[in-house]
N, C-alpha and C positions, 0 to 999 in steps of 0.2 A: 504494500500500500504506500503510495506517495504521501508525504506529509508536508503541506505547504508551510505551516506555521508552527511546527513543533517547538515549543518554548522551553529552553533550559533556563530557568529563572535566574540562576547565579551568573551566567555569562552572556545572556541575550543572544544565543546562537541561532541566527536565521540567515540563509544565503540571499544574495541579491546582487544588483548591478551598481548603478550610478553612485559614486562615492561622494562623501562630504570632504572637501579639502582639509588636510591636517592643520593648516595654519588657521583655519576657522574654529578649531576647537581647543587651541592652546590657552593656558591660563592668561587672563588679561586681554584676550582677543575680543571680548564682548560676544562670545558665541551665543547663539540663540537657536532653538529648535525650529525646523521648518514650520511654516504656518499650518494650523489645523483649526477646525471648528468642532464644537460639541453642541448638539441640540438634543432635545427630548421630544419624542412623539406624543400624541394625545393619550396613548395608553401607557406611558411611562418608560418606553424603550429608549435607552440612552444610545445616541448615535455619534460616532466620531467620523469626521470628514477630513481626509488628508488628500489634498489635490496634488496630482503629478501629471503634467502634460508631456513629459519626456517621451513616453511611449503610448501607443494607442490601445491601452488595456484598462479594464476595470475589475477590481477585486472586491468581493463581499466576504467578510469574515465575522461570524457571530460567536461570541463566547458565552456559553451557558455556565453560570456560576455554581455549578454542581458537577461533581465528577465521581470517580470510583470510591471515594470516601463516603459517598451517600448511598452506596449499595446496601441492600438489606443484608443482615448478618448471615442469613442462610442462603443467600444468592449472590455471592461475589461475582463480579463481571457483568451485572445487569446494566450499569451505565454505559459501558463499552458496547454491549449488545444493542441497546436502544439507539445509540449513535450510529452504529452500522446499519440499522434498519431504516433510518430516516429517508434514504433515497430509494427504498425498495417498494414504494407504492403510495398513491394518493387515491381518493375516491374515484378519480377519473382516469388515472394512468397507472399501469403496472410498472414493475422494475425495469423491464426491457424498454418500454416506451420512454421512461425517464432518462435512462442511459442514452437512448437515441436522440432525445431532445437536447441533452448536453452536448453530445457528439456532433449534432448537426450544425452547431454554431462554434465548434472547436473549443468548447469550454472544458475546464478541469474542475473536478469536484473532489473534496476530501473531507473526512471526518476523523477527529482525533480526540482521545480521551486521556486525561491525566487524573491525578488524585483529587485535585481541587476544582477542576473545570473540564468542560467539554467544548470543542471548537468545531464548527461547521463552516467550510470554506468553499468558495467557487470563484473562478477567475476566467476571463475571456476577453476577446477583442472588444473595444469600446463601441464599435459600430453595432454590436449585438447586445449591448448592456441592458436594454429594455427586455429582450427575450430572456437574458440570463437572470435578471431580477425576478421575472415572472415565475420561472421554474424554481429558482432558489427559495423564494419566499413561500411558495406552495408546499415544498417538501418539508420545510421547517414548521409551518403553522398548521398544515393540514395533512400530515402523514397518516397513512392507513397501514395497519400492520396485519397483513393476511396470514392465516395459519400456515399456508404453504411456504411463504417466504420465511417465516420464523423457523419452520422445520429445516429449510435449506440452510439458513444461516447457522443454526445449531450444529449441523453436520460440519460446516466449515470451521466454526470456532473450536469444536471438540477436536478436529483434526489438527488445527493450529496449536492447541494446548499440548497435544501429544508430541508435536514436533519441537517444542521448546527445548527439549534436552539436546537437540542437535546443535544448539548454539550455547556452549558451556558458559561463556561469559555472561550472557543475558540470563540464562537459567540460574546461575549462581546469585546474581543480583536479586532475582525474584525470591529465591530461597532465603537470602539474607534479610530481605524486608519482612518476611514471615517470622524469622527467628528474632529479629530485633523488636518488632512491634506486637507480636503475639495476638492479643484480642483487640487491639486498636484497629480503627478503620483503615490505617495505612498498611496493614499486614499483608493483605492479599494482593495477588497480581491483578493489574488493571483488567486483563482479559478474563480473569476468574479461574475457576477449576472445574474439572469435569462434572463433579457432583452437583455444583450449583447451576451450571449451565444446562445440565440435563433436566433440571426442574423448571426451566423458564417456559412459561406459557403465554398466550396472547394477553391474558388479563394482567400479567405482571408488566409486560411491555407497555400496554396502554396506560396503566396506572402510573408508572414511572414518568412516561412522557407527559401526561396531564399534570403531574405534580411539579415537575421541574422546568419544562419547556414553556416558559412564560415570559412576557416582555419585561416584567419587573425583576426577573432573574437573569437578564441577558444584557450584553453590550454588543452593538453592531458597529463594525468599522467598514466604511466605504472608502476605497483607495483608488487613485489613478485618475483617468480622464473621464469624468462623469459630467452630466448635464447640469446646468445652472438651477434647474428646478428639481434636483434630486430629492430634496426633503419632501416635496409634494408627492413625488413618485413613491417614496418610502411610506408615507402616510397612507397612500392608496393600497399598497400591498401588505403592510403590517398593521395598519390602524385598527383593523377588526380583531386582532389577536388580543385575547382578554387576559387581564391581570388575575392573579390568584395568590393567596397567602402561601408562602414557601415554607415547608417544614425546616426548622432550624436544626442544624447538626451540633450536638453537644459532644465534644471529644472527651473520652475518659482520661483519667490521670494515668501517667506512664509509670510503671513500677521501677524502682531503682535497680540498677544493674550492680550486682554484688561480685566484685573481683573480676577475674578472667573466666568467662564461660565459653566453652568450645562445643561446636556441633559439626560433625562430619556428615555430609550428605553423600551416601555411598553409591557408587556406580562402578562395578567391578572391572570394566574394560578401560578405565581412564589411566593414561600414563602421565598426564600432566594435571596439576592441581590448580584450581581457581581458589583464590583466597579473598575474603572480605573481613575487614576488621573495623569496628566502630561503636558508636553509641548515639544517643539522641542529640540532635543539634539545636537549631533555633527556629522560631517563627519568623516569617518574612517581615513583620512589623517591628522586629527587635531593633532598637536604635543603634546597636553595635554591628549591624549587618555589614556595613562597608568596611569597618575595621577588621572584622573577621574574614572577609574576602581577601583583604590584604595579607593577613596572617597566613591564610591557607595557600596563597600564591607562593609564599616562601616555603611552606612545609611540603606541598605536593602539587603545585599548580602548573608545573612546566618542567622542561628538561633540566633547567638550572636549579630546581627545587632540592631541598634537603634530602627527601626520600629518594629521589631519582639519583642523586649523586652518591649517596651512601649505599643504598641497597642494590642499585644496578651497576653504576660506574665503578665504584671502589670494591664492592663485594662480588659482583658478577652473579647475583642470585636470581635475577629476573631480567627480562627484556624491557619491562615497563612497570611502573608503579605510580600511582597518583592518589590524591586525597581530595575531598570536597565536602562542603556543607550545602545541602539542598534545603533551602528555606521554604516552608509551606504555611498553610493556614494554622496548623498546629506544628509542634516541633518536628522538623524534617530530620533526615538522617545525616550524621557525619560518617563518612565511609572512606577507608583506605582500600584501594583496589589493586590487586596484583595477581600474578600466576607464576608457577615455577614447576620444575620437575618433581615428581613424587618424593624422591629421596632427599630433596632440599627443603621440604615444607617446614619442618621444625626450625631449621636454621634461618629461613627467610622470615618467619613470624617473629622469632626472637630478635633478629636484627631490626626489624621494623618497630617492634615495641621499644627497643633501646633508643632508637632515634626519636620516637614520639615522646618518650620520657625526657630525653635530653632537650628537646625543643621546649617542652613544658617547663623544665627547671631552669634552663639557661636563657630562653627567649631568643629573639631575633636581634641582629646587629643593625647599627645605623646604615651600613652599606647595603644589607639585605633589604631593609625597608625602602631605601632609595631606589634600588633596582626594581623592586616589586611595584612601586608607584609608577615608574616609567613603563613597566610592562602593562599595567592596567590602563594607564592613560593612552598608551600606544594602541591598545586593542579597542578602545572606546568607539572610534569612528564606525567600526563594523556593526555596533549596536543600533545605530540610527542612520546609516548611510542611505537607506532607501525609504520610500514612503511606507512600504509594507512593514519594515522593521520598526519604524516609529509608531505606527498604528498598533502593532502587537505589544510593544513596550507600554504604550499608554493604556491598553486594555489590562495588562498584567498589573500595572500600578493601581488601577481602579479596583481590580479584584481584591487586592490586599490592603486597600485603604492607604496607599502611599501617594503623596503629592507629586505633581509633575516636576517640582523643583528638584526631585531626585536626579532627573536627567539634566535639567538646566544647570544645576550646580555641581554636577558630577566631578569635573576636573578640579575645581577649587576645593571641594570637600575631600577628595583623595589627597591633594597636596597638603592639606592642613593636618592630616593624621601624623602623630608623632610616634617615635619608637617606643616611648613609654606607654602610649595608648595601645599599641599593638601587643606589647608584652603583657599588658593587663588583661586583654581579651583572651590571650593564649592561656593565662592562668585561670581565667574565669570559665572558659568553655571547653577546654581540652581535658579529658579525664582518662589518662593512660592507665589508671588503676582500676577503672570500671569499664570493661569492654566485652562485647560479644564478638566471637571469632567464628566464622563459618568457612569450612573447607569442603569443596566439591571434589571428591577424589575416590580412589580405591582405598577403603578404610584399612584393609590389611597392610597396605604399604605405608600409611602415615600415622596410624593411631598411636603407636609407641613413641613417635617423635613428639607428640603433643602433650603427653602426660606431665612433663616438667613445667608446662606453661599454665595448665589449669585442668579442672575436671572435664572429661570428654564424654559426649553422648553421640550415638550414631543413629541416623535415620536413613531410610531408603529414598532414592530419588523419586520413586513412584508415589511417595506420600505427598508430593508437590504437584501432581498432575490432576 
């Protein structure tokens, strides 16, 4: 599946073309975001308008402010399932006819689900923007979920879940989420598991759609070369979409992690081990978000990072290692990600833990902070260089209740961060004494290596399907 606007919240990773000149974003340059407008339709739908006449295209991107975290406890994967069903039928068109309608105007369509949100996107040539808006608005506001299409999608999703083990890196990250979060809504894979998906029926899909796909639970971005009367057109197509009270999600408290806890997910034919090490991180609205990004850049955010230099370059234990804080509505995960040969698992984990503890106790140097600032500022243009990227960042900020000044003041705010502040957040948020460690491997090859690190439990990879 192509994903137009897959948002990695910490690094704003979205591909695009036309760049913002670097000299326009340097401190003191008076940098400003490209112009945009925000309006609200009669039914409460918030709309962002980002004009871009450089190319003859128009993009519609709607963020539903509910995602996999809103899945019923007994039916993980329902949000993703509903998003995939959106373009599978309306009262007047079946799935084939909808696909043909998009194809006839050369348009692209995509649906993507994350833990905190769902996004429905469509893009095409601006000369067909009216036709595109007509199809796009219809599938979002008037989707019909036939039993035949639900059965067909269930088979496809169940097959995709079965195949997750063929991508060891991705599968390990899913298993790590489950291990870290346990009963929390962030624990299950966005796609769900076989048991829950097998239970999905038409009534569940319809109920979820009617609960969460509402104008007061959505943000629409219109980007590109659109007509001057676009708001009038949007009112015509979305104005009849009715508001409804949205169920509020109450996140449960996260249990404290005691010491080093280790789980091996066993698959007997693996000769290389995937490793995830981490603990709970932060919410996106945490005021230390930017400082922690800077600290993580030093720890594991690039080839020059501490982990990369010590575990890969000097010790030769892995080809790659990284770390990251993924901030969400509730505390997202802090994760160190690496892989190694089965016989080097114990040594790799011990070395990684040593570096994490050293980073926590000694902190970062002035030179490291200076270099990390330059790295973050140098990468910032890619976050906003196209109209699509700006629109997506603006939607993300609204989702998490962050002001637009986060982007407007980004350069100056990064420059103001001191080494002392970086070392304070390192001490506050890194917990090398309280970690969950997950290893996807052949348990017979690695279990004895992990005993000195902490208590070990073993589960079968089949438990995650």
